[in-house]
N, C-alpha and C positions, 0 to 999 in steps of 0.2 A: 387745907396745904396751901403752902405758900405757891406766890406765884413765878416764881422760878419752877418750883418742883413743877407745877402743872406744864410749863414750858419746855421741861424736859423730857417727862413722862409723854405728852406727843409727841415728842420730836423722835422718840424713843420707838412708839409702836407701829409704823411702818418696818422699821428694821426686823420688827420680831412678825410683823406678819410676810413679809419676805423672806426672811429664815425658816417661816412654816411652810409658803410655798415650794420653795428650794428641796425642802425634806420630804415633803408632799410626791413631787415631781422623781426626787432621786429615787422611791419607793416603788413608783408608776414603772419607771425604765429597766427596774431591778424584775417587777413580771411580766413588762411587755418583752425583756430580752428571753424570761425563759419560755417566754409562746411562740418567740422568731427561733428556739432553738440556737441562742447565739452565748456558749458558756466566757465567753471573751469581752462582751459586753456587761454581760452580769458580772460577773468579778471586779471589773474594772472600780469601782468605788471603793469597794472592801481597800483596807488598810491590811498588808500584807504581813505583819508584824502580830497583827491580831489573834489571839487564841483561839487554834483551830483555824485559821486560814488552809493548810493545808488540805485539812478532810474535806473541809467546804467546797476548797478547787477539785477533789478526787470524788465527793458524791456529785459535783452537775456533771463535771465531766461525762461520767456514766451515766448518770438519769437523762443525758439530750443523748447520747451514743445511742441508747435502748428502746431512748423512747422519744413520744409525740408529747409535750406540755401545754396545757394552756394555766394559765394562772390569773388569781384576778386577788386582790387584795383590800382591807379596808381600814383607814389607819380608826384605831381603838382611844390611842393616850398618847401622849406629847409633853411630856413639861421638862423644862432647863433652861438655858439663857439662853446667850448668842454663840458661846463657842461649844456648849454641848449638850447634848438634848438624851434623855430616854425614850425611845418609841417602844409602842405596843401594836403591833397588827393580827387581823385577822386575816392569815393568808388560805387562800383555796387552792388547792392543785386538782387537774385531772391530767395523771397520765397515761395513755394509751402505749400499751407495748409495740414495737415493732417485726412482732414474729408469724409466722403463719396463721394462728389465732389470736388474733391482738383481746388480749384483759387491759378491761377499763380501772384504773385503781384511783379513788377519791379522798383527797385529804384535806383536815381542814384545822386550823390549830393556831392557839395567840404565840407569835415569833415577838422575842423582847429583841430588842436593838440598841444598841450605843451607837451617838453619831457624834463629831469631833470635827468642828471647822480647822483643817489645814491648810493655809493659803488661799482662803477667799471659796474655797470649798469642798462641802461633807464631806466624810470619811463613816464610815461603818468602822467602828473598831470592837465592836461587839456583839454579835447574833446566835441565839438560840433558840431553841435548841437542831442544831446544824442536822441530826438526822432525819427532819422534815424533809431534807431534799435528798433524800438517798433514794435510788433508786428501788422500785419494788420487789420483793424477793419471790423468785417462783416459784 
């Protein structure tokens, strides 16, 4: 490796680490928003032109209106560059219905996401399966 290539590699490594931290922060904020019952905060980082966005918005609103949610995530993989990344998460939800006799539903699934940097912020442009966020059926 030439000295110039080495300098470039070292210069870019903090950017990659910073991007990885920003993406992790983005997803931990999503999990926290679900646990807080805050649909607006959950939906904020999504690109509204994302396929399935309206369905996601509907599912999240219904889920949080009917239930209390505990949410946690684990990052399984992340690959891409400083403009776009594919992310795979292990997402766990514990959903407690708010009826007279509350029921507990637990879900765990691998969630596939695509994030793209837009105006210096990471935005979610794809997420699936969206049905993971649907309220439990009675």
